[in-house]
N, C-alpha and C positions, 0 to 999 in steps of 0.2 A: 504493501500499498502506499509509504514510505515512498517508493521509489516510484510510480506513475505521479507521485505528488508531483516530486522532485523535475520529472521529464515534462510535466505539466505547465513549472513555473520559471523553467528552458523554454521551453516551448513560448511562452509569455513574454520572454525577458527578448527572443528574438527578437518576434515578432516589435515585438514595440523599438529593436534599436531599428531593425529592417525599416522603420515603418521612417524613422529618423533620417533615416540616412538618402533614400529614396524620396523624402522630401524637397531635397537638395537642388532635385534636379529636374529641371523645366520638359526634354525631350527625352525623348529614349527614341535613338538611333539601329533601325533596320537595315542589317546588309541586304541587297538583291541577290546577293552571291554570298553562302558559307564556306571559309576554307575547304571544310570538309566535304562539299562535293564540287562538282567540274563546269556544273552550265547551272547558269543565272536561274532563282529559283525551281530548283530541282524539286522533283516532286512537292512544288507551290510549297513550300517549305514558309519563303520569307512572306506570300500573302495571308498566309494562315496567319503568324507569329505579327504579323503588324496587325494585322484584325483580331487576336485576341486580345492583344495590350494595349487596341483602343478600346474595346468593349469593357478595359480590367479601371479605364478611366484615363488613362496616361492620355499625352500628348506624343503624338507617333506617325516619325519620318525616314523616307526611304534617303539614305546614306546619298544617295546623288541628289538630294531635291534639299535642301538645308537651309531653310529661311536666314535672314540676315542676321540675324541674334548672334542666330549658334554658327555661321561663318565667323565671326569676328570673337568669339568667346567657347571654343569648343566644351573649355569645362561647364558646359551650362546643359550637357545630355549626356545620357552617357549609350554605349554601345552595347545590343544584344548578340550576344556569341552563341550560337550553337553547339556542343561539347558531344558528338555522338561516339557511344562506348557501345554499338551496337554490337552481338559478336554472331556467328551462323546461324540463328534458331532463333532471338529476337531482337527490339530496333530500343535503343535505349537513350535517354535524350537527357541534356538539361540546360539551361540556359544560362549563363552566367550572364548580369552585368556591369559591363569595365569603362571604366571614371576615365577620364584627357590624361589619365597619369597611370595606364593600363593596372591597375587596382581591379581588383577583383569587388565590386560592393556589395552585389548580392545575389547567390546564383539557390536555385529551386532544386528539389525536390524532384531525383531521378523518377521519368515515365518512363515503362514499361511497356512494349504488347511485344506478340506470338504474329499476329497479323503476316501471309504473308507475300502479301503487295502492297511494296515500298511505300505508296502515294498513301493507303490507308494505313498501316504499320507508324508511317511518320506520321500523319495528325493524332493517330489516337496517342502515343507518346507526346509529341507538344502540349495536348493538351490533357494529358495529366501532369508537365510538367508544371502548366502557370496556375492548375489549383492554390500554388504558394502565396500564390498573391491574394486568396480569399480573401486570409483576415487582414487585411491590409489595406485601410480609408485613404489614399494616396490624395496627397491636396501640395502641393508646391509652395514655397513659401523661398524667397527670396530670400538671400542670407542677408542681405543691408538690413533687411527690417530687422531679423533678425540678433543682429550684430547692433542694433538704437538702444543708446540709457533705459533703463525706468524710470520717468520718475513721481515720487512719494510726495503727497503733501501731509503736512502734521498739522495743518490750520484748522483753530477752532477744537480740534480733537477731541484735548481734555477736558472742555465745556458740555457735549454731547454725548462723554462717557459718562461727566457728572449727574449729569438728568438723565442718561438713561438706566445711572442704579438707583437714582433716588424715583425713581418710576417703579421697578422693578421691587425695591423696597417694601414701597406703597400698598403695593398689587396685593405680595406673598402675607401682607399683616388685614386686608381685606377679608383676605380671601381665611385667616387661622378667626378674624372676630365672627363670622359665618358660619364654620364649621364649630365652635363654640354656643352659637346657639342652634344650630340646631340639631348637636347633643346634648343641650341645655332639656330641651322641648321633646326631643323623640325618645330617651331612657327615662326608664320606671322604676326606680330599684328601691332597696329599703333593708336597713343593711342594725339587724335587731341584737338580741337575744333570741327574742322568742321566733322571730321570725326573719328570715337571710330570701329579699324578693326582688329581681330584677328582671326589666321586659325590658329588649332594643326593640324600639319602634324606626327605626333611621331607614327611609326610602330605599329599598333594592332594586337596582337593577333590572329588568325581566329580562328575560332571552326569549320573548316574544318574537321576533320579526316581523315588519310591513312587508304587505306580501307584495312582494312584485310583478306587477303588467306585467303578463303575457303577452311575447312581443314575434310579431310576424314568424314565421317559418324561410322568404324568402327575403326579411329584408340582415338575414343571418345571410349575405354573402363576402368573401374573400375574394378579394380583388391583384391579383398579381400583374405588376405592371412591376419592367428593368427599366434602369436608362437605357442602355444603349442594347438592342433585345438583336437574335441573327436573324439574318435571311433566309425565309425563306421560299422558295419559289415553286410554281406550281407549273406539276407535269400531267396533260389530257390521259384520260384513262377512257374503260368502258364506263364503267358507272363514274368520274366524276372526276377528280385531279390525283397526285401524290405529290406529297411534296418534300421538298428534300431542298437540304442543306449546304454549302459552299461544300464539305468534302469531297462528293455530293454523297448522302448519304440520305435514307428515304425516312424522315421522321411524323408523318403522319399522314394518311388515305383519308383523301374527303368524297361521301359519296350522295349524288343531288338528290331530291329531296322534290315536296309537291309543290314547297314554296321556293322562289327565284330567291339567291340568298343566302342561302337557308341550307346546310350538308350534316348526314351524319358523320361523326368525327370519329377513327380508332388512331390509336399509337399501341405500341407494345403492354401499353403500359394500361392506358389509361382511355375510356369509351365514350364519348359524350355529344357535342352537335357544335360547332361555327356558321357564326352568322354573324352580319356585317350588325354597327352601330353606329351613326356620329360617326361615320366615315371612318373606323375603324374594324378587322377580324376580330372577334373574341370569341375565344378555344371555354365552352361551360359544362361546365363535368361533377359529377359527385365525388372525393377525399374525403373519405373519418366520417361519412355523416355529414359535411358540412360543402356546402353547394359554394365552387369556385371558379370563378372567371376569369380567363390569362389572357389576355390583350397578343396579337401576335403581327405576327411583320409580311404580309405574304403578296410575294408576285407572281403579279397574272403573264 
């Protein structure tokens, strides 16, 4: 148990350290060709890594499309380097972030895939590596702002403290007086040689709770909406459409219903319906007896 707790605290500490490190960098630079490959964007690794970093909230650029401030100050960004530790039977990847002094400021966990097709295998391994950023809430902070001195003013603090203390003492005294009056009228007692009687009539807090009004089942809806959503592309089928991601991998099947823009939807794990609402596509289904609405980004 102690070992598990120690590992947990170590993970929290590392996440906090990584958070502080990454907040210093404005850009993540993605090479269009990684050293481990012969061709540019081989197995779509460069485009996938740029897409995933953007989805995590980072400002991501290719190494041949640097903005002006990054051209003049290379230390504003870190380079995403793909470390390929693949063997004959499995594809293994680690993503290192390297600063302008060639120091590794962050390394992901190792992503592993046993898929035989290279494109699918690298996609699966890289996506697993990128899970290391799930616990990091990145927000760029200019180092100049961090170095600004903090000014603290103590003007009028003594007066305010005295007034606060006096008000606190007065409140406590009033509470004591009220308690004395309540006890003197609520307690009936007699202590004599012939009789020993005590009865406390102090009001007792009731454990009866006020009934809460029942809410409609339809109002208990969880809405899932991510900041950056995967784009799913619709491909026509005999019964409707299949939605694929950039891998490409089939993520959902849509079957036409008798009503326009309403489809019966099915994934590997969920069944529901997809419909258009206020210009957005909504996937509605039940999860643990709770109605869930999930917004989708579909390109037909």
